[in-house]
C-alpha positions as MATLAB code, in Angstrom:
seq = 'XXXXXXXXXXXXXXXXXXXXXXXXXXXXXXXXXXXXXXXXXXXXXXXXXXXXXXXX';
ca = [
      -0.463   29.173   -1.592;
      -2.485   26.867    0.645;
      -1.844   23.131    0.650;
      -4.504   20.753    1.903;
      -3.375   17.245    2.702;
      -5.832   14.358    2.732;
      -5.179   10.662    3.176;
      -6.739    8.723    0.297;
      -5.716    5.181    1.114;
      -4.067    3.072    3.803;
      -2.321   -0.097    2.595;
      -0.952   -2.960    4.697;
       1.110   -5.700    3.040;
       2.093   -8.885    4.826;
       3.150  -12.446    4.107;
       1.418  -15.469    5.600;
       3.157  -18.711    4.697;
       3.526  -18.685    0.914;
       0.747  -16.124    0.402;
       1.073  -12.340    0.159;
      -1.819  -10.348    1.591;
      -2.606   -6.683    1.030;
      -5.400   -4.744    2.734;
      -6.374   -1.418    1.227;
      -8.624    0.908    3.198;
     -10.243    3.764    1.282;
     -13.376    5.831    1.737;
     -15.119    3.076   -0.244;
     -14.270    0.483    2.415;
     -11.645   -2.199    2.998;
     -10.561   -4.662    0.301;
      -8.215   -7.597    0.729;
      -5.958   -9.032   -1.969;
      -4.278  -12.448   -1.739;
      -1.860  -14.151   -4.071;
       1.214  -16.363   -3.900;
       2.895  -14.134   -6.521;
       3.733  -10.712   -5.064;
       3.668   -8.876   -8.409;
       0.232  -10.302   -9.284;
      -1.181   -9.178   -5.938;
       0.236   -5.667   -6.433;
      -1.086   -5.494   -9.992;
      -4.634   -6.298   -8.856;
      -4.385   -3.806   -5.979;
      -3.128   -0.974   -8.182;
      -5.684   -1.625  -10.930;
      -8.491   -1.311   -8.362;
      -6.951    1.853   -6.873;
      -6.517    3.342  -10.326;
     -10.195    2.681  -11.086;
     -11.251    4.230   -7.780;
      -9.035    7.316   -7.951;
      -8.669    7.661  -11.737;
     -11.168   10.499  -11.838;
      -8.840   12.887   -9.954;
];
């Protein structure tokens, strides 16, 4: 059995003042997400990732 490993996405999450910031880098480019509510920022990030990688 041969296993091939490939990085699909790189995500950075940080906090700047009251705002949470996530940067997601995929083969499609870099997208930035900002929100004062952490869960809302994550929800938007994961919805976009699901749309991008949902075909796998």
